N, C-alpha and C positions, 0 to 999 in steps of 0.2 A: 462406540459412538463416534460420530464425525467431530471434527475440530470445533465447529461452531456450537454444537450441542454440548460438548465437553466444557467449553468455556462458559456457556450459560449456566450449566449445573454447578460450576465452581465459583460462580459470581456471588458477590455480597447481596445483590438484588434477589437471587434465587434463595439464598440462605434466609433472608428476611421473610420472603413469602412462605417458606416452609415453616419457619418459627411462628408465623401468624396463623397458619392453617393446620399444622399437624395435630395440635391438641383437639381440634374439632373433628378430625378424621378418627380420633380414638375415643371421642366422647361417649360416655356411658359404658365403656368396657373396662373390666378388671383384667389386666394382662397377666397378673400373677407375679411369681417370684423369679422366673427364669425365661427370658424372652429371646427369641431368635429373629433377627432381621435378615431377610434374603435380599441380596443385591443392593447394598447401600451406595454403590458408586463412590463418589468423592466424599460422602458422609454428611450431607445437609440434614437428613433425617436422623442419622445416628447421633449427631451432636445434641439433638432435642431429646431423643429417646433415652439416652444415658442419664438424663436428669429426671426421667419419669418412672424408671423401673429399677428394682433392686439389683438385677443381674442381666447383662446384655451380651449376647454373642452375635456377631455379624459374619455372614459368609458372602464372599465376593469373588467373582470369577476373574476379574481384571487384575493382573499382577501389579501394575503401577498404582492402581487405586488401593490395593491391599497395603503396599509399602507406605503410601501417604497416610492411610488410616492408622496403621500401626505406629507411625512416627508421632501422630497427633493424639491418638486416643488409646494406644496400646496398654496403658496402665489402668484404664477404666473399662475397656471393652475387649472381649476376646475376639480378635479379628482372625478369621479362618480363610485361607485361600482355597476356594473350592467351587463346585458347581451345584447350584440349587436343585438340579435334576438327579443328583447322586451324592447325597450329603453324608459326611463321615460321622454322623451322630447316632447314638443308640435310639431304638424305638421308645417313644413316650417320654423323652427327656424334657421337653419344653412346655411351659404353661401357656405360651402364646407364640405364634409365628406371624410376622408382619412383613409386608413388602409394599413399597410405595413407588409409583411411577417407573417401574422397571419391567413389568410383565411383557410389555410390547417389545422389549429388547430380546426376549427369548425367541430364537430364530424360527420356530414353527409351532403350530397348534399342538402337535404331538409332544413336543418338548415342554410346552406349557402344562400339558396334562401330566407329564412325568413330574414336573415341579409340584403340582397340586398333590399328587400321590405321596411324594416325599414330605411335603409339609404336613400332611395328615399322619404319616408314619412317625415323624419325630414329635408330634403333639401328644400330650397326655390325653387320656380318654375324655375329659371335660374341657380340653384346651380350646383356645380361641384362635382362629385364623382371620386376620384382617388384611385385605389388600386394597389398594387404590391404584387406578390407572387411568390414563387419559383416553378420550374418544377423539375421533378424527375431526380436524378443522383445517382450514387453509394454513394457518400458522404452524400447526402440529406437523402437517405434511411437509412444509418447507423446511422446518427444523430437522427433519429426518431424511433429507436428500442424501443419498449415498450411505445411509445408516440402516440398521435393522429396524423394521417397524411391522410387527405382526399384531394388529389391533385386536383386542378381545371383543367378541360379539356378545353384548349383554343378554341377548335372547337365549344363548346357549350356555351361559355360565352356571346357572343353578344345576342343570343336568350334568355338566362337566364336573362340578364340585361333588355332587352326589356320587357320580361314578368313581371319583377319587377316594371315596370313603367318608365324606362328611355327612353327618346325620341330617343337618338342616343347613340350608344355604339361603341367605337373604341378600338381595341385590338392591342397592340404592344407586340410582342414576341421576346425575346432574350433568355437568360438563364432563365429569369423570365417571368411571364405573367403580363403585366401592363394593367390595365383596366381603361377606361375613359368612364363615363356614362353621 
């Protein structure tokens, strides 16, 4: 992330927005007993999730973010330094896999698809995958100047998720694309 984007994601304003909206993003879902969060960044979503689920593991690719998360939440969350496209977890371990506002930071559609395949692999057979990501706007584009921004195309997501091994995919679009696999 560029410096402006990183500062925004670490701000109290963003943390409050996440605290107000994350429960709605998860509404109606039973995440089960062992949840994986992919790409927590600085942890705004992680701080909320840890209060909602019995066991939480987060995998983050950015080493500085991992250090910060471990210092703050390491007693309550298993923070793993790793890549969501090649996860070090056994098949079928998690009851749910979630990722919020991070898929556009995956540097290509091909790598996004690898992440979907990995998410399906580490899910239990009846597991839930819930993802939410932003759609383009002027503000979103300005925030990502000099930053990775591979926006998900809502029209192709159900097919991409089915190709990754999900049995059914539901897409909800508002200003963001929310995926349910």
